[in-house]
Backbone as a chain_set.jsonl record, in Angstrom:
{"seq": "MIAIDEVETGKVANQIGTLQKACDTCWGYDFHSVCSLIKMFKATCEALQSIVKKGSNYSQRGDVDSAYNIITSFDFVFILHVVKEILGITDILCQALQQKFQDILNAMHHVSTTRAFILKMREDGWDSFLETTKSFCEKYEIDVPDMSGLYIMGLGCSCHQEDQITIEHHYQSDLFTATIDSHLQELNSRFNEKTMELITLSSALDPKDGFRSFNIDDIYKLTEKFYP", "coords": {"N": [[33.935, -69.721, -43.715], [35.041, -67.674, -41.082], [33.853, -66.748, -38.014], [34.053, -63.625, -36.227], [34.329, -63.788, -33.448], [35.488, -66.228, -33.119], [38.159, -66.406, -33.576], [40.85, -67.126, -31.907], [43.433, -65.884, -29.843], [45.537, -67.176, -28.762], [46.587, -69.934, -26.55], [45.422, -71.511, -23.659], [47.485, -70.681, -21.059], [48.647, -68.693, -22.533], [46.606, -67.412, -23.717], [45.077, -64.44, -24.603], [42.631, -63.407, -25.038], [39.553, -63.056, -26.966], [38.265, -61.884, -30.138], [35.773, -59.425, -30.015], [32.427, -60.059, -30.835], [30.455, -58.519, -33.394], [27.163, -57.019, -33.101], [23.81, -57.154, -34.136], [21.731, -55.866, -32.933], [22.466, -54.415, -30.679], [23.739, -51.366, -30.396], [26.114, -50.259, -29.343], [27.907, -52.435, -29.322], [29.092, -52.709, -31.851], [30.953, -50.6, -31.979], [32.662, -51.345, -29.921], [33.557, -53.803, -30.909], [35.054, -53.044, -33.152], [37.076, -51.572, -31.865], [38.155, -53.647, -30.391], [39.276, -55.28, -32.42], [41.216, -53.556, -33.4], [42.897, -53.184, -31.147], [43.73, -55.81, -30.729], [45.059, -56.484, -33.059], [47.604, -57.423, -33.954], [47.75, -59.947, -32.65], [45.566, -61.126, -33.818], [46.276, -61.289, -36.511], [48.481, -63.057, -36.267], [47.13, -65.302, -35.35], [45.564, -65.878, -37.596], [47.548, -66.431, -39.452], [48.623, -68.709, -38.346], [46.518, -70.488, -38.713], [46.516, -70.633, -41.501], [48.813, -72.005, -41.91], [48.39, -74.362, -40.498], [45.852, -75.265, -40.937], [42.898, -77.324, -41.145], [42.067, -78.225, -43.612], [42.417, -77.641, -47.21], [40.615, -75.782, -48.281], [39.8, -74.265, -46.005], [42.272, -73.207, -45.256], [42.777, -71.661, -47.56], [40.63, -69.777, -47.452], [41.157, -68.411, -45.081], [43.644, -67.36, -45.652], [43.053, -65.539, -47.598], [41.434, -63.802, -46.07], [43.421, -62.883, -44.315], [45.101, -61.44, -46.083], [43.335, -59.422, -46.786], [42.779, -58.006, -44.353], [45.286, -56.981, -43.77], [45.746, -55.068, -45.56], [46.041, -51.665, -46.771], [43.675, -50.388, -47.429], [41.645, -51.731, -45.891], [42.595, -51.185, -43.261], [42.4, -48.457, -43.247], [39.566, -48.03, -43.61], [38.732, -49.335, -41.287], [39.658, -47.639, -39.295], [38.266, -45.278, -39.945], [35.597, -46.094, -39.37], [35.926, -46.633, -36.607], [36.438, -44.045, -35.595], [34.087, -42.627, -36.247], [32.031, -44.158, -35.009], [32.984, -43.916, -32.43], [32.314, -41.294, -31.854], [29.54, -41.312, -32.136], [28.723, -43.147, -30.27], [28.131, -42.389, -27.59], [25.706, -41.012, -27.915], [24.157, -43.087, -28.95], [24.14, -44.858, -26.714], [22.779, -43.243, -24.921], [20.24, -42.9, -26.068], [19.233, -45.43, -25.801], [18.604, -45.807, -23.196], [16.084, -46.518, -20.821], [14.84, -44.652, -19.232], [15.009, -41.554, -20.117], [15.852, -38.181, -20.194], [14.188, -35.848, -22.156], [15.148, -33.386, -23.08], [17.823, -33.679, -22.526], [18.529, -35.809, -24.192], [18.167, -34.568, -26.69], [20.177, -32.724, -26.501], [22.379, -34.372, -26.673], [22.102, -35.237, -29.285], [22.585, -32.84, -30.78], [25.219, -32.303, -29.951], [26.604, -34.533, -30.901], [26.245, -34.165, -33.621], [27.679, -31.848, -34.021], [30.325, -32.666, -33.347], [30.813, -34.561, -35.337], [30.656, -32.927, -37.552], [32.926, -31.319, -37.092], [34.957, -33.189, -37.268], [34.768, -33.761, -39.961], [35.561, -31.299, -41.13], [38.032, -30.58, -39.899], [39.386, -32.916, -39.252], [40.932, -34.509, -40.957], [43.804, -34.538, -41.4], [45.054, -35.342, -38.97], [43.786, -37.766, -38.654], [44.759, -39.203, -40.9], [47.479, -39.348, -40.237], [47.332, -40.913, -37.911], [46.361, -43.322, -38.986], [48.452, -44.03, -40.823], [50.561, -44.394, -39.007], [49.653, -46.625, -37.623], [49.778, -48.49, -39.682], [52.5, -48.445, -40.209], [53.462, -49.524, -37.817], [52.623, -52.164, -37.946], [53.726, -53.05, -40.259], [52.447, -52.607, -42.724], [51.864, -51.911, -46.04], [51.875, -48.54, -47.167], [50.211, -46.492, -49.47], [51.687, -44.153, -51.886], [50.673, -41.117, -51.223], [50.686, -38.82, -52.749], [50.677, -39.672, -55.331], [49.24, -40.482, -58.56], [45.854, -41.321, -58.698], [44.356, -44.241, -59.837], [41.39, -45.472, -61.079], [40.673, -48.129, -61.676], [41.571, -51.373, -63.05], [42.461, -51.069, -66.36], [41.025, -48.822, -66.702], [42.315, -46.378, -66.733], [42.791, -44.994, -69.123], [40.365, -44.011, -69.693], [39.761, -42.312, -67.691], [38.68, -39.241, -66.643], [39.088, -37.215, -64.645], [42.019, -36.237, -63.049], [43.188, -37.153, -60.231], [44.798, -37.228, -56.999], [46.02, -39.95, -54.913], [45.65, -39.453, -52.257], [43.525, -37.563, -52.39], [41.505, -39.234, -53.225], [41.144, -40.986, -51.071], [40.51, -39.191, -49.067], [38.239, -37.687, -50.054], [36.465, -39.584, -51.363], [36.209, -41.676, -49.553], [36.735, -41.008, -46.717], [35.436, -38.357, -46.311], [32.988, -38.874, -47.632], [31.948, -41.017, -46.202], [31.486, -39.804, -43.728], [29.676, -37.841, -44.462], [27.513, -39.484, -45.202], [26.748, -40.5, -42.663], [26.009, -38.09, -41.401], [23.867, -37.302, -43.023], [22.055, -39.368, -42.364], [21.736, -38.877, -39.718], [20.629, -36.283, -39.713], [18.268, -36.781, -41.163], [16.809, -38.269, -39.381], [16.722, -36.668, -37.193], [15.778, -33.965, -37.85], [15.521, -30.295, -38.022], [12.778, -29.534, -37.567], [11.734, -31.841, -36.335], [13.377, -31.914, -34.064], [12.618, -29.537, -32.806], [9.922, -30.094, -32.318], [10.057, -32.281, -30.507], [11.542, -31.089, -28.411], [9.782, -29.01, -27.575], [7.68, -30.591, -26.796], [8.59, -31.598, -24.449], [7.671, -30.019, -22.425], [5.353, -31.133, -21.582], [6.017, -33.268, -20.069], [5.442, -35.453, -17.413], [7.173, -35.946, -15.411], [8.564, -35.609, -12.126], [6.364, -34.131, -11.044], [5.404, -32.554, -13.235], [7.654, -30.85, -13.682], [8.903, -29.671, -15.85], [7.028, -28.134, -17.018], [5.886, -25.575, -19.154], [4.29, -22.831, -20.071], [4.631, -21.144, -22.288], [6.048, -22.68, -24.114], [4.153, -24.692, -24.564], [2.259, -23.203, -25.832], [3.592, -22.47, -28.191], [3.919, -25.035, -29.197], [1.272, -25.873, -29.833], [0.571, -23.838, -31.61], [2.446, -24.077, -33.733], [2.522, -26.808, -34.416], [0.04, -27.99, -34.058], [-2.241, -26.538, -35.32]], "CA": [[34.003, -68.395, -43.141], [35.269, -67.724, -39.608], [33.2, -65.634, -37.221], [35.068, -62.81, -35.588], [34.581, -64.192, -32.085], [36.041, -67.55, -33.132], [39.587, -66.273, -33.801], [41.486, -67.08, -30.605], [44.793, -65.255, -29.968], [46.494, -67.969, -28.019], [46.013, -71.118, -25.926], [45.575, -71.752, -22.25], [48.099, -69.624, -20.353], [49.0, -67.593, -23.454], [45.352, -66.828, -24.28], [44.868, -63.058, -24.106], [41.295, -62.97, -25.342], [38.982, -63.321, -28.301], [37.666, -60.659, -30.668], [34.378, -59.24, -29.636], [31.586, -60.131, -32.028], [29.51, -57.447, -33.677], [25.767, -57.349, -32.789], [22.882, -56.46, -35.033], [20.713, -55.143, -32.148], [23.116, -53.626, -29.597], [24.53, -50.426, -31.182], [27.45, -50.094, -28.764], [28.731, -53.517, -29.58], [29.816, -52.463, -33.064], [32.095, -49.776, -31.627], [33.607, -52.129, -29.071], [34.111, -54.836, -31.81], [36.087, -52.368, -33.923], [38.182, -51.265, -30.955], [38.757, -54.934, -30.022], [40.148, -55.661, -33.495], [42.422, -52.649, -33.456], [43.684, -53.474, -29.991], [44.282, -57.156, -30.888], [45.384, -56.645, -34.472], [48.759, -58.299, -34.116], [47.401, -61.261, -32.208], [44.607, -61.623, -34.798], [47.093, -61.672, -37.669], [49.24, -64.223, -35.922], [46.177, -66.44, -35.305], [45.202, -66.235, -38.982], [48.754, -67.078, -40.094], [48.736, -70.105, -37.789], [45.488, -71.315, -39.352], [46.941, -70.786, -42.862], [49.902, -73.04, -41.967], [48.047, -75.645, -39.897], [44.437, -75.495, -41.177], [42.522, -78.771, -41.336], [41.891, -78.596, -45.021], [42.844, -76.645, -48.137], [39.569, -74.785, -48.397], [39.931, -73.436, -44.872], [43.464, -72.419, -45.356], [42.591, -70.648, -48.571], [39.715, -68.719, -47.005], [41.852, -67.611, -44.039], [44.737, -66.631, -46.304], [42.38, -64.408, -48.227], [41.056, -62.885, -44.968], [44.651, -62.241, -43.857], [45.503, -60.477, -47.089], [42.451, -58.261, -46.733], [42.92, -57.187, -43.157], [46.595, -56.412, -43.774], [45.794, -54.09, -46.645], [45.79, -50.298, -46.329], [42.207, -50.089, -47.542], [40.988, -52.301, -44.71], [42.991, -50.442, -42.046], [41.804, -47.097, -43.387], [38.147, -48.101, -43.323], [38.595, -49.781, -39.889], [39.816, -46.466, -38.441], [37.118, -44.413, -40.157], [34.461, -46.659, -38.565], [36.219, -46.411, -35.188], [36.287, -42.577, -35.288], [32.62, -42.205, -36.336], [31.343, -44.855, -33.945], [33.377, -43.34, -31.208], [31.502, -40.054, -31.655], [28.092, -41.565, -31.984], [28.465, -44.139, -29.203], [27.479, -41.706, -26.402], [24.333, -40.752, -28.325], [23.483, -44.431, -29.031], [23.893, -45.363, -25.361], [21.787, -42.384, -24.262], [18.923, -43.194, -26.651], [18.812, -46.763, -25.421], [18.153, -45.809, -21.82], [14.631, -46.564, -20.647], [14.384, -43.338, -18.659], [15.94, -40.538, -20.635], [15.351, -36.859, -20.246], [14.063, -35.493, -23.571], [16.11, -32.255, -23.433], [19.211, -34.183, -22.48], [18.719, -36.526, -25.408], [18.389, -33.623, -27.831], [21.534, -32.157, -26.361], [23.352, -35.427, -27.208], [22.031, -35.201, -30.772], [23.275, -31.648, -31.218], [26.623, -32.44, -29.66], [27.093, -35.521, -31.848], [26.279, -33.597, -34.981], [28.792, -30.865, -34.005], [31.584, -33.393, -33.366], [30.964, -35.173, -36.671], [31.089, -31.887, -38.51], [34.285, -30.919, -36.793], [35.77, -34.28, -37.81], [34.735, -33.607, -41.409], [36.22, -30.102, -41.489], [39.382, -30.436, -39.401], [39.997, -34.127, -38.754], [41.603, -35.351, -41.905], [45.305, -34.583, -41.247], [45.382, -36.173, -37.768], [43.331, -39.093, -38.933], [45.669, -39.876, -41.85], [48.699, -39.664, -39.548], [47.07, -42.087, -37.107], [46.246, -44.55, -39.886], [49.813, -44.304, -41.306], [51.371, -44.864, -37.873], [49.198, -47.967, -37.381], [50.33, -49.275, -40.778], [53.963, -48.617, -40.021], [53.642, -50.421, -36.702], [52.341, -53.517, -38.371], [54.424, -53.286, -41.545], [51.47, -52.574, -43.837], [52.294, -50.89, -47.114], [51.085, -47.316, -47.289], [50.475, -45.953, -50.848], [52.197, -42.773, -52.063], [49.467, -40.269, -51.282], [50.807, -37.828, -53.824], [50.622, -40.402, -56.617], [47.953, -40.407, -59.352], [44.898, -42.412, -58.419], [43.813, -44.967, -60.985], [40.134, -45.968, -60.633], [40.625, -49.587, -61.749], [42.336, -51.942, -64.128], [41.977, -50.817, -67.692], [40.202, -47.611, -66.69], [43.136, -45.157, -66.68], [42.672, -44.279, -70.373], [38.979, -43.376, -69.736], [39.598, -41.513, -66.5], [38.66, -37.798, -67.018], [39.631, -36.421, -63.598], [43.286, -36.583, -62.596], [43.188, -36.904, -58.804], [45.818, -37.969, -56.246], [45.549, -41.044, -54.078], [45.184, -38.824, -50.998], [42.251, -36.974, -52.613], [40.567, -40.334, -53.301], [40.869, -41.469, -49.732], [39.877, -38.111, -48.297], [37.003, -37.342, -50.636], [35.614, -40.717, -51.735], [36.014, -42.547, -48.431], [36.63, -40.266, -45.489], [34.295, -37.389, -46.308], [31.71, -39.521, -48.132], [31.355, -41.756, -45.092], [30.973, -38.891, -42.723], [28.401, -37.205, -45.046], [26.466, -40.451, -45.12], [26.237, -40.517, -41.319], [25.354, -36.864, -41.134], [22.613, -37.373, -43.696], [21.238, -40.226, -41.626], [21.4, -38.208, -38.435], [19.768, -35.155, -40.045], [17.004, -37.285, -41.619], [16.112, -38.727, -38.193], [16.605, -35.569, -36.213], [15.81, -32.634, -38.536], [15.188, -29.177, -37.154], [11.415, -29.592, -37.168], [11.564, -32.883, -35.382], [13.983, -31.571, -32.818], [11.787, -28.56, -32.123], [8.702, -30.74, -31.792], [10.414, -33.086, -29.318], [11.893, -30.186, -27.311], [8.606, -28.36, -27.025], [6.845, -31.57, -26.128], [9.123, -31.882, -23.112], [6.905, -29.246, -21.503], [4.243, -31.962, -21.074], [6.602, -34.382, -19.31], [4.884, -35.433, -16.046], [8.184, -36.299, -14.445], [8.714, -34.671, -11.012], [5.216, -33.212, -10.944], [5.44, -31.595, -14.38], [8.718, -29.844, -13.43], [9.26, -29.03, -17.081], [5.813, -27.382, -17.548], [6.184, -24.222, -19.637], [3.124, -22.435, -20.817], [5.046, -20.569, -23.53], [6.383, -23.795, -25.005], [2.915, -25.354, -24.927], [1.618, -22.299, -26.785], [4.352, -22.603, -29.429], [3.636, -26.373, -29.711], [-0.047, -25.889, -30.433], [0.495, -22.91, -32.692], [3.243, -24.529, -34.854], [2.329, -28.204, -34.88], [-1.342, -28.387, -33.952], [-3.086, -25.287, -35.535]], "C": [[34.156, -68.518, -41.625], [34.665, -66.478, -38.935], [34.3, -64.917, -36.417], [35.361, -63.248, -34.168], [35.188, -65.616, -31.991], [37.591, -67.547, -33.279], [40.256, -66.079, -32.46], [42.932, -66.571, -30.812], [45.838, -66.001, -29.145], [45.857, -69.164, -27.377], [46.368, -71.14, -24.424], [46.269, -70.506, -21.56], [48.444, -68.426, -21.191], [47.784, -66.93, -24.048], [45.136, -65.478, -23.723], [43.446, -62.601, -24.426], [40.822, -63.416, -26.707], [38.392, -61.991, -28.788], [36.198, -60.577, -30.352], [33.489, -59.227, -30.863], [30.626, -58.951, -32.163], [28.115, -57.916, -33.415], [24.869, -56.561, -33.629], [21.885, -55.574, -34.208], [21.287, -54.162, -31.084], [24.094, -52.634, -30.28], [25.934, -50.288, -30.661], [28.404, -51.248, -29.055], [29.602, -53.349, -30.856], [31.046, -51.662, -32.766], [33.147, -50.582, -30.868], [34.232, -53.254, -29.925], [35.226, -54.264, -32.629], [37.324, -52.075, -33.05], [38.889, -52.542, -30.511], [39.692, -55.401, -31.121], [41.394, -54.859, -33.587], [43.37, -53.026, -32.361], [44.45, -54.867, -30.149], [44.697, -57.489, -32.272], [46.555, -57.647, -34.659], [48.425, -59.722, -33.792], [46.437, -61.915, -33.218], [45.376, -62.08, -36.0], [47.894, -62.948, -37.418], [48.335, -65.457, -35.894], [45.817, -66.837, -36.7], [46.396, -66.946, -39.656], [48.948, -68.479, -39.603], [47.699, -71.009, -38.462], [45.91, -71.62, -40.854], [47.967, -71.949, -42.962], [49.36, -74.414, -41.442], [46.54, -75.948, -40.022], [44.082, -76.929, -41.492], [42.362, -79.128, -42.74], [42.25, -77.395, -45.913], [41.929, -75.483, -48.283], [39.64, -73.774, -47.204], [41.145, -72.569, -44.953], [43.463, -71.345, -46.394], [41.737, -69.464, -48.2], [40.439, -67.779, -45.964], [43.014, -66.819, -44.664], [44.153, -65.404, -46.979], [42.035, -63.345, -47.171], [42.275, -62.182, -44.44], [45.129, -61.216, -44.767], [44.634, -59.209, -47.088], [42.688, -57.356, -45.508], [44.328, -56.544, -43.053], [46.803, -55.469, -44.964], [45.532, -52.683, -46.104], [44.388, -49.92, -46.399], [41.415, -50.524, -46.333], [41.287, -51.487, -43.459], [42.388, -49.071, -42.054], [40.332, -47.062, -43.003], [37.872, -48.423, -41.873], [38.679, -48.472, -39.0], [38.755, -45.41, -38.683], [35.893, -44.778, -39.366], [34.697, -46.41, -37.093], [35.956, -44.961, -34.803], [34.831, -42.235, -35.278], [31.859, -42.853, -35.184], [31.698, -44.325, -32.562], [32.637, -42.072, -30.824], [30.077, -40.306, -31.36], [27.742, -42.519, -30.855], [27.754, -43.6, -28.062], [25.978, -41.502, -26.711], [23.548, -42.112, -28.316], [23.164, -44.979, -27.678], [22.78, -44.564, -24.691], [20.361, -42.715, -24.762], [18.376, -44.531, -26.255], [18.358, -46.882, -23.984], [16.624, -45.713, -21.708], [14.078, -45.216, -20.093], [15.38, -42.284, -19.094], [15.226, -39.226, -20.698], [15.35, -36.369, -21.704], [15.065, -34.4, -23.936], [17.534, -32.747, -23.415], [19.521, -34.993, -23.748], [18.927, -35.641, -26.603], [19.713, -32.959, -27.728], [22.575, -33.087, -26.932], [23.267, -35.378, -28.73], [22.795, -33.995, -31.288], [24.762, -31.719, -31.068], [27.293, -33.409, -30.665], [27.207, -34.948, -33.228], [27.474, -32.648, -35.078], [30.117, -31.517, -34.057], [31.853, -34.03, -34.69], [31.352, -34.136, -37.685], [32.468, -31.36, -38.323], [35.304, -31.948, -37.354], [35.902, -34.135, -39.314], [35.597, -32.423, -41.829], [37.692, -30.018, -41.112], [40.078, -31.702, -39.025], [40.857, -34.907, -39.68], [43.095, -35.56, -41.606], [45.637, -35.556, -40.089], [44.898, -37.577, -37.99], [44.243, -39.89, -39.798], [46.962, -40.266, -41.116], [48.49, -40.815, -38.616], [47.021, -43.381, -37.868], [47.606, -44.923, -40.374], [50.661, -44.906, -40.185], [50.946, -46.356, -37.548], [49.821, -48.91, -38.408], [51.793, -49.526, -40.624], [54.248, -49.654, -38.884], [53.504, -51.83, -37.028], [52.868, -53.927, -39.728], [53.411, -53.444, -42.671], [51.809, -51.51, -44.849], [51.305, -49.758, -47.188], [51.289, -46.764, -48.752], [51.008, -44.546, -50.824], [50.979, -41.871, -52.224], [49.494, -39.182, -52.335], [50.706, -38.408, -55.234], [49.277, -40.251, -57.251], [47.104, -41.593, -58.983], [44.25, -42.917, -59.676], [42.543, -45.724, -60.494], [40.1, -47.519, -60.657], [41.455, -50.059, -62.934], [41.656, -51.654, -65.483], [41.136, -49.537, -67.764], [41.015, -46.325, -66.847], [42.976, -44.309, -67.952], [41.315, -43.583, -70.484], [38.84, -42.434, -68.603], [39.741, -40.009, -66.851], [39.424, -36.989, -65.951], [40.965, -37.02, -63.101], [43.38, -36.254, -61.125], [44.365, -37.693, -58.144], [45.137, -39.064, -55.398], [44.969, -40.451, -52.759], [43.77, -38.206, -51.247], [41.159, -38.061, -52.67], [40.156, -40.761, -51.929], [40.094, -40.434, -48.856], [38.423, -37.903, -48.795], [36.004, -38.509, -50.784], [35.337, -41.67, -50.571], [35.788, -41.851, -47.144], [35.416, -39.374, -45.414], [32.994, -38.02, -46.68], [31.083, -40.322, -46.981], [30.79, -40.899, -44.022], [29.69, -38.253, -43.213], [27.258, -38.193, -44.998], [25.874, -40.503, -43.692], [25.536, -39.169, -40.911], [23.967, -36.76, -41.798], [21.62, -38.201, -42.946], [20.776, -39.537, -40.366], [20.409, -37.053, -38.707], [18.341, -35.62, -40.492], [16.136, -37.748, -40.382], [15.848, -37.634, -37.199], [16.751, -34.234, -36.945], [15.396, -31.531, -37.593], [13.761, -29.173, -36.644], [11.112, -30.648, -36.15], [12.176, -32.551, -34.006], [13.206, -30.538, -32.069], [10.531, -29.144, -31.536], [8.961, -31.528, -30.51], [10.758, -32.173, -28.126], [10.696, -29.478, -26.66], [7.64, -29.328, -26.29], [7.27, -31.934, -24.709], [8.378, -31.037, -22.048], [5.739, -30.004, -20.876], [4.78, -33.168, -20.278], [6.117, -34.347, -17.869], [5.88, -35.741, -15.005], [8.328, -35.172, -13.334], [7.58, -33.63, -10.904], [5.148, -32.126, -12.014], [6.446, -30.476, -14.104], [9.031, -29.036, -14.708], [8.17, -28.209, -17.753], [6.24, -25.98, -17.901], [5.061, -23.774, -20.534], [3.481, -21.832, -22.192], [5.358, -21.599, -24.592], [5.139, -24.582, -25.474], [2.198, -24.521, -25.968], [2.261, -22.45, -28.148], [4.024, -24.012, -30.078], [2.32, -26.455, -30.389], [-0.078, -24.956, -31.639], [1.279, -23.441, -33.949], [2.882, -25.898, -35.369], [0.926, -28.667, -34.803], [-2.235, -27.118, -34.149], [-4.525, -25.586, -35.445]], "O": [[33.503, -69.336, -40.977], [34.966, -65.336, -39.282], [35.299, -65.505, -36.002], [36.492, -63.112, -33.702], [35.374, -66.134, -30.89], [38.231, -68.585, -33.117], [40.236, -64.973, -31.919], [43.547, -66.821, -31.849], [46.916, -65.469, -28.878], [44.677, -69.417, -27.619], [47.486, -70.819, -24.022], [45.681, -69.427, -21.503], [48.534, -67.302, -20.698], [47.916, -65.974, -24.813], [45.017, -65.322, -22.507], [43.098, -61.468, -24.094], [41.543, -64.044, -27.483], [38.067, -61.104, -27.998], [35.476, -61.572, -30.422], [33.741, -58.491, -31.817], [30.068, -58.46, -31.182], [27.865, -59.118, -33.491], [25.118, -55.375, -33.841], [21.283, -54.649, -34.753], [20.622, -53.21, -30.675], [25.176, -53.045, -30.698], [26.873, -50.205, -31.453], [29.618, -51.046, -29.033], [30.739, -53.821, -30.891], [32.12, -52.007, -33.26], [34.345, -50.504, -31.141], [35.376, -53.621, -29.66], [36.257, -54.914, -32.802], [38.461, -52.307, -33.461], [40.097, -52.526, -30.277], [40.79, -55.872, -30.827], [42.485, -55.38, -33.817], [44.564, -53.178, -32.619], [45.608, -55.022, -29.759], [44.696, -58.66, -32.652], [46.459, -58.592, -35.442], [48.765, -60.628, -34.553], [46.498, -63.125, -33.439], [45.141, -63.19, -36.478], [47.963, -63.819, -38.284], [48.725, -66.528, -36.359], [45.76, -68.031, -36.993], [46.223, -67.951, -40.346], [49.388, -69.351, -40.351], [47.983, -72.172, -38.745], [45.677, -72.716, -41.364], [47.986, -72.729, -43.915], [49.81, -75.473, -41.88], [46.017, -76.791, -39.294], [44.895, -77.666, -42.05], [42.513, -80.305, -43.07], [42.372, -76.271, -45.427], [42.365, -74.337, -48.395], [39.546, -72.565, -47.415], [41.082, -71.356, -44.75], [44.034, -70.271, -46.207], [42.029, -68.32, -48.551], [40.32, -66.554, -46.005], [43.312, -65.711, -44.22], [44.745, -64.327, -46.915], [42.306, -62.158, -47.351], [42.203, -60.992, -44.135], [45.552, -60.157, -44.304], [45.107, -58.102, -47.345], [42.781, -56.134, -45.617], [44.494, -55.611, -42.267], [47.935, -55.131, -45.307], [44.866, -52.532, -45.08], [43.9, -49.197, -45.53], [40.601, -49.763, -45.809], [40.387, -51.139, -42.695], [41.924, -48.568, -41.031], [39.888, -46.228, -42.213], [36.936, -47.894, -41.273], [37.868, -48.267, -38.096], [38.365, -44.707, -37.751], [35.23, -43.927, -38.772], [33.772, -46.014, -36.384], [35.315, -44.693, -33.787], [34.375, -41.583, -34.338], [31.126, -42.176, -34.464], [30.867, -44.283, -31.655], [32.369, -41.808, -29.652], [29.457, -39.672, -30.506], [26.567, -42.675, -30.522], [26.837, -44.245, -27.554], [25.113, -41.781, -25.881], [22.458, -42.229, -27.757], [22.074, -45.509, -27.461], [21.942, -45.123, -23.984], [19.417, -42.796, -23.977], [17.171, -44.76, -26.358], [17.802, -47.903, -23.578], [15.976, -44.933, -22.407], [13.001, -44.754, -20.468], [16.455, -42.143, -18.512], [14.106, -39.151, -21.203], [16.362, -36.458, -22.399], [15.741, -34.475, -24.962], [18.365, -32.289, -24.198], [20.612, -34.891, -24.31], [19.776, -35.925, -27.448], [20.334, -32.649, -28.745], [23.526, -32.66, -27.587], [24.297, -35.472, -29.397], [23.611, -34.156, -32.196], [25.503, -31.258, -31.936], [28.373, -33.144, -31.193], [28.176, -35.22, -33.937], [28.192, -32.637, -36.079], [31.007, -31.012, -34.74], [32.997, -34.052, -35.144], [32.206, -34.352, -38.545], [33.128, -30.985, -39.292], [36.37, -31.579, -37.846], [36.972, -34.347, -39.884], [36.317, -32.537, -42.821], [38.508, -29.478, -41.859], [41.209, -31.665, -38.538], [41.473, -35.887, -39.261], [43.56, -36.7, -41.573], [46.427, -36.484, -40.262], [45.554, -38.518, -37.544], [44.507, -41.064, -39.541], [47.491, -41.358, -41.324], [49.38, -41.658, -38.506], [47.569, -44.4, -37.447], [47.918, -46.113, -40.344], [51.41, -45.852, -40.426], [51.79, -47.198, -37.245], [50.325, -49.98, -38.064], [52.292, -50.626, -40.861], [55.129, -50.507, -38.991], [54.201, -52.664, -36.45], [52.523, -54.976, -40.273], [53.539, -54.354, -43.489], [52.013, -50.344, -44.511], [50.092, -49.954, -47.26], [52.427, -46.598, -49.19], [50.808, -43.818, -49.852], [50.333, -41.879, -53.272], [48.451, -38.686, -52.76], [50.656, -37.663, -56.212], [48.289, -39.934, -56.588], [47.574, -42.73, -58.957], [43.681, -42.165, -60.467], [42.642, -46.537, -59.575], [39.551, -48.136, -59.744], [41.971, -49.258, -63.714], [40.482, -51.948, -65.705], [40.591, -49.224, -68.823], [40.429, -45.267, -67.077], [43.016, -43.08, -67.895], [41.149, -42.664, -71.287], [37.814, -41.758, -68.543], [40.801, -39.573, -67.301], [40.291, -36.182, -66.285], [41.014, -38.203, -62.766], [43.646, -35.096, -60.804], [44.84, -38.689, -58.689], [43.923, -39.098, -55.202], [43.945, -40.904, -52.248], [42.905, -38.326, -50.38], [40.034, -37.84, -52.221], [38.967, -40.889, -51.637], [39.205, -40.758, -48.069], [37.49, -37.947, -47.994], [34.848, -38.407, -50.372], [34.343, -42.396, -50.593], [34.755, -42.058, -46.507], [34.508, -39.57, -44.606], [31.97, -37.71, -46.071], [29.865, -40.317, -46.798], [29.74, -41.203, -43.456], [28.722, -38.137, -42.461], [26.118, -37.786, -44.772], [24.655, -40.544, -43.528], [24.572, -39.18, -40.146], [23.027, -36.212, -41.222], [20.45, -37.826, -42.865], [19.606, -39.594, -39.989], [19.44, -36.895, -37.963], [17.351, -34.937, -40.229], [14.911, -37.617, -40.381], [14.869, -37.671, -36.453], [17.693, -33.477, -36.712], [14.961, -31.804, -36.474], [13.509, -28.866, -35.479], [10.345, -30.424, -35.213], [11.606, -32.847, -32.956], [13.11, -30.603, -30.843], [10.104, -28.783, -30.439], [8.189, -31.454, -29.554], [10.341, -32.424, -26.995], [10.588, -29.355, -25.44], [6.925, -28.968, -25.355], [6.507, -32.466, -23.902], [8.473, -31.35, -20.861], [5.205, -29.627, -19.832], [3.986, -34.012, -19.862], [6.331, -33.361, -17.165], [5.539, -35.805, -13.824], [8.221, -33.979, -13.617], [7.813, -32.438, -10.704], [4.875, -30.958, -11.737], [6.131, -29.298, -14.271], [9.38, -27.858, -14.633], [8.329, -27.676, -18.851], [6.859, -25.276, -17.104], [4.901, -24.288, -21.641], [2.724, -21.989, -23.149], [5.013, -21.457, -25.765], [5.077, -25.064, -26.605], [1.592, -25.066, -26.891], [1.562, -22.548, -29.157], [3.88, -24.14, -31.294], [2.231, -27.064, -31.455], [-0.729, -25.291, -32.629], [0.82, -23.269, -35.078], [2.918, -26.155, -36.573], [0.599, -29.674, -35.43], [-2.907, -26.696, -33.208], [-5.353, -24.687, -35.594]]}, "num_chains": 1, "name": "protein.A"}
């Protein structure tokens, strides 16, 4: 298996960079890793093809050939762009929440804004997203399925498939919308209305700038609703 930051895109003077490795602890790194792969997609494919032809052993060539077939599939490109769009929206929130000194109200504003942008993407973003993905595939000669065709769940399953849905419906509902809903659910579970209100009211006790945020009405609501 080849780590993402080990795939070089050239040598010496022709070297244009390496793919940025994803990180388990730094949230922003995942977004930049995805953007890096999209930006260097052609160079990455060329590097993989070179390894397939000149790999040191059969096992390595086989693994890299499989990896090349995966990343040049429509499914991979589609999911890659879904992740990019969602992480692009949440990246500002992630960066804000990692700051050591963050204004509570400002942080809650980022949460609300992020939720609103994700909802807008869910409701109005499909058509433009699909066109962007198709254009990317056309640019790199990746086959795009006929979106109006009948979607078959899997080999041997067509005779048992009850719902007759199009391929576009599958990608929109089962992948695009489902992924967005998963992120919304995660965001709502961590920042539900009650939690948001508690944090916002608690900002009245922030000692910063000589208790500049002190508000007796908010403190009263805080004690009445959360500390009866």
